[in-house]
C-alpha positions as a Markdown table, in Angstrom:
| # | Residue | x | y | z |
|---|---|---|---|---|
| 1 | Met | 66.9 | 91.0 | 51.4 |
| 2 | Lys | 68.4 | 87.7 | 52.7 |
| 3 | Asn | 71.9 | 88.8 | 51.5 |
| 4 | Met | 71.4 | 92.1 | 53.3 |
| 5 | Lys | 70.5 | 90.4 | 56.6 |
| 6 | Asn | 73.5 | 88.0 | 56.3 |
| 7 | Gly | 75.7 | 91.0 | 55.6 |
| 8 | Leu | 74.5 | 92.8 | 58.8 |
| 9 | Lys | 74.8 | 89.6 | 60.8 |
| 10 | Asn | 78.5 | 89.3 | 59.7 |
| 11 | Phe | 78.9 | 93.0 | 60.6 |
| 12 | Tyr | 77.4 | 92.6 | 64.0 |
| 13 | Ile | 79.6 | 89.6 | 64.9 |
| 14 | Leu | 82.8 | 91.3 | 63.6 |
| 15 | Trp | 82.0 | 94.7 | 65.1 |
| 16 | Ser | 81.0 | 93.4 | 68.6 |
| 17 | Thr | 83.9 | 91.0 | 68.9 |
| 18 | Gln | 86.5 | 93.4 | 67.5 |
| 19 | Ser | 85.2 | 96.1 | 69.8 |
| 20 | Ile | 85.5 | 93.8 | 72.9 |
| 21 | Ser | 89.1 | 93.0 | 71.8 |
| 22 | Gln | 89.9 | 96.6 | 71.4 |
| 23 | Leu | 88.6 | 97.2 | 74.9 |
| 24 | Gly | 90.9 | 94.5 | 76.2 |
| 25 | Ser | 93.9 | 96.1 | 74.4 |
| 26 | Ser | 93.0 | 99.5 | 75.8 |
| 27 | Leu | 92.8 | 98.1 | 79.3 |
| 28 | Thr | 96.4 | 96.8 | 78.9 |
| 29 | Gln | 97.6 | 100.0 | 77.5 |
| 30 | Phe | 96.2 | 102.0 | 80.3 |
| 31 | Ala | 97.4 | 99.6 | 83.0 |
| 32 | Leu | 100.9 | 99.7 | 81.5 |
| 33 | Thr | 100.8 | 103.5 | 81.7 |
| 34 | Leu | 100.0 | 103.2 | 85.4 |
| 35 | Trp | 102.8 | 100.7 | 85.9 |
| 36 | Leu | 105.3 | 102.7 | 84.0 |
| 37 | Tyr | 104.5 | 105.9 | 85.9 |
| 38 | Glu | 104.8 | 104.1 | 89.2 |
| 39 | Lys | 108.3 | 102.9 | 88.1 |
| 40 | Thr | 109.6 | 106.1 | 86.6 |
| 41 | Gly | 107.5 | 109.0 | 87.9 |
| 42 | Ser | 108.0 | 110.6 | 84.5 |
| 43 | Ala | 105.1 | 112.0 | 82.4 |
| 44 | Leu | 107.5 | 112.0 | 79.4 |
| 45 | Ser | 108.2 | 108.3 | 79.7 |
| 46 | Thr | 104.5 | 107.5 | 79.7 |
| 47 | Ala | 103.8 | 109.8 | 76.7 |
| 48 | Ala | 106.6 | 107.9 | 74.8 |
| 49 | Leu | 104.4 | 104.8 | 75.0 |
| 50 | Thr | 101.8 | 106.5 | 72.8 |
| 51 | Ile | 104.5 | 107.9 | 70.5 |
| 52 | Cys | 106.0 | 104.4 | 70.0 |
| 53 | Thr | 102.5 | 103.1 | 69.1 |
| 54 | Tyr | 101.6 | 106.0 | 66.9 |
| 55 | Ala | 104.9 | 106.5 | 64.9 |
| 56 | Pro | 104.6 | 103.3 | 62.8 |
| 57 | Tyr | 101.0 | 104.1 | 62.1 |
| 58 | Val | 101.9 | 107.4 | 60.4 |
| 59 | Val | 105.3 | 106.4 | 58.9 |
| 60 | Met | 104.3 | 103.0 | 57.5 |
| 61 | Ser | 100.6 | 103.4 | 56.6 |
| 62 | Ile | 101.1 | 103.9 | 52.9 |
| 63 | Leu | 103.1 | 100.7 | 52.5 |
| 64 | Ala | 100.8 | 98.8 | 54.8 |
| 65 | Gly | 97.8 | 99.7 | 52.7 |
| 66 | Ala | 99.6 | 98.2 | 49.6 |
| 67 | Leu | 100.1 | 95.0 | 51.6 |
| 68 | Thr | 96.4 | 95.0 | 52.6 |
| 69 | Asp | 95.2 | 95.1 | 49.0 |
| 70 | Lys | 97.7 | 92.5 | 48.0 |
| 71 | Phe | 96.7 | 89.8 | 50.5 |
| 72 | Asp | 93.5 | 88.2 | 51.8 |
| 73 | Lys | 91.8 | 90.6 | 54.3 |
| 74 | Lys | 90.7 | 87.9 | 56.8 |
| 75 | Lys | 94.1 | 86.3 | 57.0 |
| 76 | Thr | 95.8 | 89.7 | 57.3 |
| 77 | Met | 93.6 | 90.6 | 60.2 |
| 78 | Leu | 94.1 | 87.3 | 61.9 |
| 79 | Ile | 97.9 | 87.4 | 61.5 |
| 80 | Cys | 98.1 | 91.0 | 62.8 |
| 81 | Asp | 95.9 | 90.2 | 65.8 |
| 82 | Ala | 98.1 | 87.1 | 66.6 |
| 83 | Phe | 101.3 | 89.1 | 66.5 |
| 84 | Ala | 99.7 | 91.8 | 68.8 |
| 85 | Ala | 98.7 | 89.0 | 71.2 |
| 86 | Val | 102.2 | 87.6 | 71.2 |
| 87 | Gly | 103.4 | 91.0 | 72.3 |
| 88 | Thr | 100.9 | 91.0 | 75.2 |
| 89 | Val | 102.0 | 87.5 | 76.3 |
| 90 | Leu | 105.6 | 88.6 | 76.2 |
| 91 | Val | 104.8 | 91.5 | 78.5 |
| 92 | Phe | 103.1 | 89.1 | 80.9 |
| 93 | Val | 106.0 | 86.7 | 80.9 |
| 94 | Leu | 108.6 | 89.5 | 81.5 |
| 95 | Tyr | 106.4 | 90.9 | 84.2 |
| 96 | Lys | 106.0 | 87.6 | 86.1 |
| 97 | Thr | 109.7 | 87.0 | 85.9 |
| 98 | Asp | 110.6 | 90.5 | 87.2 |
| 99 | Leu | 112.4 | 91.2 | 83.9 |
| 100 | Leu | 110.1 | 93.8 | 82.5 |
| 101 | Ala | 111.9 | 97.0 | 81.7 |
| 102 | Val | 110.9 | 100.3 | 80.1 |
| 103 | Trp | 112.5 | 99.6 | 76.8 |
| 104 | His | 110.6 | 96.4 | 76.5 |
| 105 | Leu | 107.3 | 98.3 | 76.6 |
| 106 | Tyr | 108.6 | 100.7 | 73.9 |
| 107 | Ala | 109.6 | 97.9 | 71.6 |
| 108 | Ile | 106.4 | 95.9 | 72.1 |
| 109 | Asn | 104.3 | 99.0 | 71.6 |
| 110 | Ala | 106.1 | 99.7 | 68.4 |
| 111 | Leu | 105.4 | 96.2 | 67.2 |
| 112 | Ser | 101.7 | 96.6 | 68.2 |
| 113 | Gly | 101.6 | 99.9 | 66.3 |
| 114 | Leu | 103.1 | 98.3 | 63.3 |
| 115 | Met | 100.5 | 95.5 | 63.3 |
| 116 | Asn | 97.7 | 98.0 | 63.7 |
| 117 | Thr | 99.0 | 99.9 | 60.7 |
| 118 | Val | 98.4 | 96.8 | 58.6 |
| 119 | Gln | 95.3 | 95.6 | 60.4 |
| 120 | Gln | 93.3 | 98.9 | 60.3 |
| 121 | Pro | 93.0 | 99.3 | 56.5 |
| 122 | Ala | 92.3 | 95.6 | 56.2 |
| 123 | Ser | 89.4 | 95.9 | 58.6 |
| 124 | Glu | 88.1 | 99.0 | 56.8 |
| 125 | Val | 88.0 | 97.0 | 53.6 |
| 126 | Ala | 86.4 | 94.0 | 55.4 |
| 127 | Tyr | 83.6 | 96.2 | 56.7 |
| 128 | Thr | 83.0 | 97.5 | 53.2 |
| 129 | Leu | 82.8 | 94.0 | 51.8 |
| 130 | Ile | 80.3 | 92.7 | 54.4 |
| 131 | Val | 78.0 | 95.7 | 54.8 |
| 132 | Pro | 75.3 | 96.5 | 52.3 |
| 133 | Lys | 75.7 | 100.0 | 50.8 |
| 134 | Asp | 72.5 | 101.3 | 52.3 |
| 135 | Tyr | 73.8 | 100.6 | 55.8 |
| 136 | Tyr | 77.1 | 102.4 | 55.6 |
| 137 | Gln | 76.0 | 105.4 | 57.6 |
| 138 | Lys | 74.3 | 103.3 | 60.3 |
| 139 | Thr | 77.3 | 100.9 | 60.7 |
| 140 | Ser | 79.7 | 103.9 | 60.8 |
| 141 | Gly | 77.7 | 105.3 | 63.6 |
| 142 | Leu | 77.9 | 102.0 | 65.5 |
| 143 | Gln | 81.7 | 101.9 | 65.1 |
| 144 | Ser | 81.9 | 105.5 | 66.5 |
| 145 | Leu | 79.7 | 104.4 | 69.4 |
| 146 | Ser | 82.0 | 101.5 | 70.3 |
| 147 | Arg | 85.1 | 103.7 | 70.1 |
| 148 | Ser | 83.4 | 106.2 | 72.4 |
| 149 | Leu | 82.4 | 103.6 | 75.0 |
| 150 | Ile | 85.9 | 102.2 | 75.0 |
| 151 | Ser | 87.5 | 105.7 | 75.5 |
| 152 | Ile | 85.2 | 106.2 | 78.5 |
| 153 | Gly | 85.2 | 102.7 | 80.0 |
| 154 | Ser | 88.8 | 101.6 | 79.6 |
| 155 | Pro | 90.4 | 104.0 | 82.1 |
| 156 | Leu | 87.7 | 103.2 | 84.7 |
| 157 | Ile | 87.9 | 99.4 | 84.2 |
| 158 | Ala | 91.7 | 99.3 | 83.9 |
| 159 | Ser | 92.2 | 101.4 | 87.1 |
| 160 | Ala | 89.8 | 99.2 | 89.0 |
| 161 | Leu | 91.3 | 95.9 | 87.8 |
| 162 | Tyr | 94.9 | 97.1 | 88.2 |
| 163 | Gly | 94.2 | 98.4 | 91.7 |
| 164 | Leu | 92.4 | 95.2 | 92.9 |
| 165 | Ala | 94.3 | 92.4 | 91.1 |
| 166 | Gly | 97.3 | 93.9 | 89.5 |
| 167 | Leu | 98.6 | 93.8 | 85.9 |
| 168 | Asp | 98.1 | 90.0 | 85.8 |
| 169 | Ala | 94.3 | 90.4 | 85.8 |
| 170 | Val | 94.3 | 93.2 | 83.2 |
| 171 | Ile | 96.4 | 91.1 | 80.8 |
| 172 | Ala | 94.3 | 88.1 | 81.4 |
| 173 | Val | 91.1 | 90.0 | 80.4 |
| 174 | Asp | 93.0 | 91.3 | 77.3 |
| 175 | Leu | 93.9 | 87.8 | 76.2 |
| 176 | Val | 90.4 | 86.4 | 76.8 |
| 177 | Thr | 88.9 | 89.2 | 74.6 |
| 178 | Phe | 91.5 | 88.6 | 72.0 |
| 179 | Ala | 90.6 | 84.9 | 71.9 |
| 180 | Ala | 86.9 | 85.7 | 71.5 |
| 181 | Ala | 87.6 | 88.0 | 68.6 |
| 182 | Phe | 90.1 | 85.7 | 66.9 |
| 183 | Ile | 87.7 | 82.7 | 67.1 |
| 184 | Ala | 84.8 | 84.7 | 65.8 |
| 185 | Leu | 86.7 | 86.0 | 62.8 |
| 186 | Ala | 88.4 | 82.7 | 62.0 |
| 187 | Phe | 85.3 | 80.5 | 62.2 |
| 188 | Phe | 82.1 | 82.5 | 62.1 |
| 189 | Ile | 82.7 | 85.3 | 59.7 |
| 190 | Arg | 83.0 | 85.0 | 55.9 |
| 191 | Ile | 84.7 | 88.0 | 54.2 |
| 192 | Pro | 84.2 | 87.9 | 50.4 |
| 193 | Glu | 87.4 | 87.9 | 48.3 |
| 194 | Val | 88.1 | 91.0 | 46.2 |
| 195 | Ser | 88.3 | 90.5 | 42.5 |
| 196 | Ser | 91.6 | 92.2 | 41.6 |
| 197 | Asp | 91.9 | 91.4 | 37.9 |
| 198 | Gly | 95.6 | 91.7 | 38.3 |
| 199 | Lys | 95.4 | 95.1 | 39.9 |
| 200 | Thr | 97.4 | 94.0 | 43.0 |
| 201 | Glu | 100.3 | 92.5 | 41.1 |
| 202 | Gly | 103.7 | 94.2 | 41.4 |
| 203 | Asn | 105.9 | 95.3 | 44.3 |
| 204 | Val | 104.6 | 97.1 | 47.3 |
| 205 | Leu | 106.1 | 100.5 | 46.4 |
| 206 | Ala | 104.3 | 100.4 | 43.0 |
| 207 | Leu | 101.0 | 99.5 | 44.7 |
| 208 | Ala | 101.4 | 102.2 | 47.3 |
| 209 | Ala | 101.9 | 104.8 | 44.5 |
| 210 | Glu | 98.6 | 103.7 | 43.0 |
| 211 | Gly | 96.8 | 104.9 | 46.2 |
| 212 | Leu | 98.4 | 108.3 | 45.9 |
| 213 | Arg | 97.6 | 108.5 | 42.2 |
| 214 | Phe | 93.9 | 107.7 | 43.0 |
| 215 | Leu | 93.7 | 110.6 | 45.4 |
| 216 | Lys | 95.4 | 112.9 | 42.9 |
| 217 | Ala | 92.8 | 111.9 | 40.3 |
| 218 | Asn | 89.9 | 112.3 | 42.7 |
| 219 | Pro | 90.3 | 115.7 | 44.2 |
| 220 | Leu | 87.1 | 115.6 | 46.3 |
| 221 | Val | 88.3 | 112.7 | 48.3 |
| 222 | Leu | 91.8 | 114.2 | 48.6 |
| 223 | Tyr | 90.4 | 117.6 | 49.7 |
| 224 | Val | 88.2 | 116.1 | 52.4 |
| 225 | Ile | 91.2 | 114.2 | 53.7 |
| 226 | Leu | 93.3 | 117.4 | 53.7 |
| 227 | Phe | 90.5 | 119.3 | 55.4 |
| 228 | Met | 90.4 | 116.7 | 58.1 |
| 229 | Ser | 94.2 | 116.9 | 58.6 |
| 230 | Gly | 93.8 | 120.6 | 59.4 |
| 231 | Val | 90.9 | 119.8 | 61.8 |
| 232 | Asn | 93.1 | 117.2 | 63.5 |
| 233 | Phe | 95.9 | 119.7 | 63.9 |
| 234 | Ile | 93.6 | 122.2 | 65.6 |
| 235 | Ala | 91.9 | 119.5 | 67.7 |
| 236 | Ser | 95.2 | 118.0 | 68.9 |
| 237 | Ser | 96.4 | 121.6 | 69.7 |
| 238 | Phe | 93.3 | 121.9 | 71.8 |
| 239 | Asp | 94.1 | 118.7 | 73.6 |
| 240 | Ala | 97.5 | 120.1 | 74.6 |
| 241 | Val | 96.0 | 123.4 | 75.7 |
| 242 | Leu | 93.1 | 122.0 | 77.8 |
| 243 | Pro | 95.1 | 120.9 | 80.9 |
| 244 | Ala | 96.9 | 124.2 | 80.9 |
| 245 | Leu | 93.6 | 126.0 | 81.0 |
| 246 | Val | 91.8 | 123.8 | 83.6 |
| 247 | Leu | 94.5 | 122.8 | 86.1 |
| 248 | Pro | 95.7 | 126.3 | 87.2 |
| 249 | Asn | 92.2 | 127.7 | 87.5 |
| 250 | Pro | 90.9 | 128.3 | 91.1 |
| 251 | Arg | 87.8 | 126.3 | 90.1 |
| 252 | Gly | 89.7 | 123.7 | 88.2 |
| 253 | Gly | 92.1 | 121.0 | 89.3 |
| 254 | Asn | 92.7 | 117.3 | 88.5 |
| 255 | Asn | 89.1 | 116.2 | 89.3 |
| 256 | Val | 87.6 | 118.9 | 87.2 |
| 257 | Leu | 89.9 | 118.1 | 84.3 |
| 258 | Gly | 88.8 | 114.5 | 84.5 |
| 259 | Ile | 85.1 | 115.5 | 84.4 |
| 260 | Val | 85.6 | 118.0 | 81.5 |
| 261 | Thr | 87.6 | 115.4 | 79.5 |
| 262 | Ser | 84.9 | 112.7 | 80.1 |
| 263 | Cys | 82.3 | 115.0 | 78.7 |
| 264 | Ser | 83.9 | 114.5 | 75.2 |
| 265 | Gly | 83.3 | 110.8 | 75.4 |
| 266 | Ile | 79.7 | 111.2 | 76.6 |
| 267 | Ala | 79.1 | 113.7 | 73.7 |
| 268 | Met | 80.5 | 111.2 | 71.2 |
| 269 | Ile | 78.2 | 108.5 | 72.5 |
| 270 | Ile | 75.2 | 110.8 | 72.0 |
| 271 | Gly | 76.5 | 111.7 | 68.5 |
| 272 | Ser | 77.0 | 108.0 | 67.6 |
| 273 | Leu | 73.5 | 107.2 | 68.5 |
| 274 | Leu | 72.2 | 110.2 | 66.6 |
| 275 | Val | 74.0 | 109.3 | 63.4 |
| 276 | Thr | 72.4 | 105.8 | 63.4 |
| 277 | Arg | 69.0 | 107.5 | 63.3 |
| 278 | Leu | 69.6 | 110.4 | 60.9 |
| 279 | Pro | 68.4 | 110.1 | 57.3 |
| 280 | Lys | 70.8 | 110.3 | 54.4 |
| 281 | Pro | 71.8 | 113.9 | 53.9 |
| 282 | Lys | 71.5 | 115.6 | 50.5 |
| 283 | Asp | 75.1 | 116.8 | 50.7 |
| 284 | Arg | 77.6 | 114.8 | 52.8 |
| 285 | Val | 80.5 | 117.2 | 52.0 |
| 286 | Lys | 78.5 | 120.1 | 53.4 |
| 287 | Val | 77.7 | 118.1 | 56.5 |
| 288 | Ile | 81.4 | 117.5 | 57.1 |
| 289 | Tyr | 82.6 | 121.1 | 57.0 |
| 290 | Leu | 79.5 | 122.5 | 58.7 |
| 291 | Thr | 79.7 | 120.1 | 61.7 |
| 292 | Met | 83.4 | 121.0 | 62.1 |
| 293 | Leu | 82.7 | 124.7 | 61.7 |
| 294 | Phe | 80.1 | 124.5 | 64.5 |
| 295 | Ser | 82.3 | 122.3 | 66.7 |
| 296 | Leu | 85.7 | 124.1 | 66.4 |
| 297 | Gly | 84.2 | 127.6 | 66.6 |
| 298 | Ile | 81.8 | 127.3 | 69.5 |
| 299 | Glu | 83.8 | 124.9 | 71.8 |
| 300 | Asn | 87.1 | 126.9 | 71.6 |
| 301 | Phe | 85.4 | 130.2 | 72.2 |
| 302 | Leu | 83.3 | 128.9 | 75.2 |
| 303 | Leu | 86.4 | 127.6 | 76.9 |
| 304 | Ala | 88.5 | 130.6 | 76.0 |
| 305 | Leu | 86.1 | 133.2 | 77.4 |
| 306 | Ser | 84.8 | 131.4 | 80.5 |
| 307 | Arg | 86.2 | 130.4 | 83.8 |
| 308 | Glu | 83.3 | 128.2 | 84.8 |
| 309 | Pro | 83.6 | 124.4 | 84.8 |
| 310 | Val | 80.0 | 124.0 | 83.8 |
| 311 | Val | 80.6 | 126.1 | 80.7 |
| 312 | Trp | 83.7 | 124.1 | 79.9 |
| 313 | Cys | 81.6 | 120.9 | 80.0 |
| 314 | Ile | 79.0 | 122.4 | 77.8 |
| 315 | Gly | 81.7 | 123.4 | 75.4 |
| 316 | Gln | 83.1 | 119.9 | 75.3 |
| 317 | Val | 79.7 | 118.4 | 74.6 |
| 318 | Ile | 79.1 | 120.9 | 71.7 |
| 319 | Gly | 82.6 | 120.3 | 70.4 |
| 320 | Trp | 82.5 | 116.5 | 70.3 |
| 321 | Met | 78.8 | 115.6 | 69.8 |
| 322 | Leu | 78.9 | 116.1 | 66.0 |
| 323 | Val | 82.3 | 114.4 | 65.5 |
| 324 | Pro | 80.6 | 111.0 | 64.9 |
| 325 | Val | 78.3 | 112.7 | 62.3 |
| 326 | Met | 81.3 | 114.0 | 60.5 |
| 327 | Ser | 83.1 | 110.7 | 60.7 |
| 328 | Ala | 80.2 | 108.7 | 59.4 |
| 329 | Asn | 79.7 | 110.9 | 56.4 |
| 330 | Gln | 83.4 | 110.8 | 55.5 |
| 331 | Asn | 83.3 | 107.0 | 55.8 |
| 332 | Val | 80.4 | 106.8 | 53.4 |
| 333 | Ile | 82.2 | 109.1 | 50.9 |
| 334 | Met | 85.3 | 107.0 | 51.1 |
| 335 | Arg | 83.5 | 103.7 | 50.7 |
| 336 | Asn | 81.4 | 104.8 | 47.8 |
| 337 | Ser | 84.1 | 106.7 | 46.0 |
| 338 | Val | 87.0 | 104.3 | 46.3 |
| 339 | Pro | 86.9 | 100.9 | 44.4 |
| 340 | Val | 87.1 | 98.1 | 46.9 |
| 341 | Glu | 90.3 | 96.7 | 45.3 |
| 342 | Leu | 92.0 | 100.0 | 46.0 |
| 343 | Gln | 90.5 | 100.7 | 49.4 |
| 344 | Gly | 93.4 | 99.3 | 51.4 |
| 345 | Arg | 95.9 | 101.6 | 49.7 |
| 346 | Val | 93.7 | 104.7 | 49.7 |
| 347 | Tyr | 92.7 | 104.2 | 53.4 |
| 348 | Ala | 96.3 | 103.9 | 54.3 |
| 349 | Cys | 97.2 | 107.1 | 52.4 |
| 350 | Arg | 94.3 | 108.7 | 54.3 |
| 351 | Asn | 95.8 | 107.6 | 57.6 |
| 352 | Thr | 99.1 | 109.2 | 56.8 |
| 353 | Leu | 97.8 | 112.4 | 55.3 |
| 354 | Gln | 95.0 | 112.9 | 57.8 |
| 355 | Phe | 96.7 | 111.9 | 61.1 |
| 356 | Phe | 100.3 | 113.1 | 60.7 |
| 357 | Thr | 99.2 | 116.5 | 62.0 |
| 358 | Ile | 98.1 | 115.1 | 65.4 |
| 359 | Pro | 101.6 | 114.9 | 67.0 |
| 360 | Leu | 102.5 | 118.2 | 65.3 |
| 361 | Gly | 99.4 | 119.8 | 66.8 |
| 362 | Leu | 100.2 | 118.5 | 70.3 |
| 363 | Leu | 103.7 | 120.0 | 70.0 |
| 364 | Phe | 102.4 | 123.3 | 68.6 |
| 365 | Gly | 99.7 | 123.7 | 71.3 |
| 366 | Gly | 102.1 | 123.1 | 74.1 |
| 367 | Phe | 104.8 | 125.3 | 72.6 |
| 368 | Met | 102.4 | 128.2 | 72.0 |
| 369 | Val | 101.0 | 128.1 | 75.6 |
| 370 | Asp | 104.4 | 127.8 | 77.3 |
| 371 | Gln | 106.6 | 130.0 | 75.1 |
| 372 | Val | 104.2 | 132.6 | 73.5 |
| 373 | Cys | 100.7 | 133.0 | 75.1 |
| 374 | Glu | 101.5 | 132.7 | 78.8 |
| 375 | Pro | 104.5 | 135.1 | 78.5 |
| 376 | Phe | 102.4 | 137.5 | 76.4 |
| 377 | Met | 99.6 | 137.6 | 79.0 |
| 378 | Ala | 102.1 | 138.0 | 81.8 |
| 379 | Ala | 103.7 | 141.0 | 80.0 |
| 380 | Asn | 100.2 | 142.5 | 79.5 |
| 381 | Arg | 98.6 | 141.8 | 82.8 |
| 382 | Ser | 97.7 | 145.5 | 83.2 |
| 383 | Asn | 95.8 | 145.5 | 79.9 |
| 384 | Ala | 92.2 | 145.7 | 81.1 |
| 385 | Phe | 90.7 | 144.5 | 77.7 |
| 386 | Leu | 92.9 | 141.3 | 77.6 |
| 387 | Thr | 92.4 | 140.5 | 81.2 |
| 388 | Gln | 88.7 | 140.9 | 80.9 |
| 389 | Leu | 88.6 | 138.4 | 78.1 |
| 390 | Phe | 91.2 | 135.9 | 79.2 |
| 391 | Gly | 91.7 | 136.4 | 82.9 |
| 392 | Thr | 94.9 | 136.9 | 84.8 |
| 393 | Gly | 97.7 | 134.7 | 86.1 |
| 394 | Lys | 98.7 | 131.2 | 85.0 |
| 395 | Gly | 96.1 | 129.8 | 82.6 |
| 396 | Ser | 95.2 | 133.1 | 81.0 |
| 397 | Gly | 97.7 | 132.3 | 78.2 |
| 398 | Ala | 95.9 | 129.0 | 77.6 |
| 399 | Ser | 92.6 | 130.9 | 77.3 |
| 400 | Leu | 94.2 | 133.2 | 74.7 |
| 401 | Met | 95.4 | 130.1 | 72.8 |
| 402 | Met | 91.9 | 128.6 | 72.9 |
| 403 | Phe | 90.6 | 131.8 | 71.4 |
| 404 | Ile | 93.3 | 131.6 | 68.6 |
| 405 | Leu | 92.3 | 128.0 | 67.9 |
| 406 | Gly | 88.7 | 129.1 | 67.6 |
| 407 | Leu | 89.6 | 131.7 | 65.0 |
| 408 | Ala | 91.8 | 129.2 | 63.2 |
| 409 | Gly | 89.0 | 126.6 | 63.1 |
| 410 | Ile | 86.6 | 129.1 | 61.6 |
| 411 | Ile | 89.0 | 130.3 | 59.0 |
| 412 | Trp | 90.0 | 126.7 | 58.1 |
| 413 | Cys | 86.4 | 125.6 | 57.6 |
| 414 | Leu | 85.4 | 128.6 | 55.6 |
| 415 | Ala | 88.4 | 128.3 | 53.3 |
| 416 | Phe | 87.7 | 124.7 | 52.6 |
| 417 | Glu | 84.0 | 125.4 | 52.1 |
| 418 | Arg | 84.9 | 127.5 | 49.0 |
| 419 | Lys | 87.2 | 124.7 | 47.8 |
| 420 | Leu | 84.9 | 121.8 | 48.3 |
| 421 | Lys | 81.9 | 123.6 | 46.7 |
| 422 | Gln | 83.7 | 123.1 | 43.3 |
| 423 | Tyr | 83.0 | 119.4 | 43.5 |
| 424 | Gln | 79.7 | 117.5 | 43.6 |
| 425 | Tyr | 79.2 | 114.2 | 45.4 |
| 426 | Arg | 76.2 | 112.0 | 45.3 |
| 427 | Asp | 75.7 | 108.5 | 46.9 |
């Protein structure tokens, strides 16, 4: 019992300080987006900031996971955090000397993304090492809660700080939160070493291949990851379609889009609190695909077939409330199924396989609305059945695309239900 309490104490210190640091980083990212848009007036240039951060995460994750398993987890996290902080300091210096240019931000974001690629699997393994097995579900729920609070709070706080005191104040807050997390990790948290028994010897490419071999030998874990990659594709397509649905609507607009979008964060907070209280399910795999079947189906259809902002908000809550429940159960399966000495490599493979579909989904959703669905609805504006379902004018194509995504979500979940039923999982 004493060891269990100590483990949770370490978790609470690491989770709270890292969450605060992540909030500081999110503040800087949002403020830089505001600064860049002021300078360029280009939505594409601001979107490129996210791409520069995300690209290393997808491309380099498998190799980064091998590095994570090869080296000490605590030192890896400290080094990655330090490099990210150096990037923030560099932005501050360039800004104060009036030398900050767009390409600087792209380069520094790429560095930050690369550091996160290594740091993220290391932190996942660290949480596994310091959390007692019986608390995996509860702590996963708390991690989802902090991410949800950051997603809601960072735009509001960053906008206020940036408007009142400028970029200087935002970066100062970021560096203070970094220092708190760095000191806590360096001096107040002990992360046990992993006994590798020689399993992390060899070059990085060979170690990375072991992560892929583990997934091939453990099809349940692999199929859950592939299932989630399809879910991410549909969800990111939804993200691309949502503005095209809300903004042109007579009852929509910028403010309504902000309210509808914020409902997803509120829903995830509710779901995160819920998952910390739920008992251990009998079948975690079933929970994963049933929650996604419920979310992808109902949300997309509600938004597709309604022109009422209140219904859109209800759809967002339904669609996102069960995401933390799904995420917690996937985390428990991963932590229980993957040997701790392999977790860095396997988590990194998960990151690549599960998240590479997100940029593809964003491109697909935007393309389908602009080039297929809107022209189709314009050409069939006299079709009473279609206009009754999806409306008329600009935005009706986005409604049609939402309906297509709802069908795709149901088909995807049902197809994987049959596949996943072949495998049994027990905690």
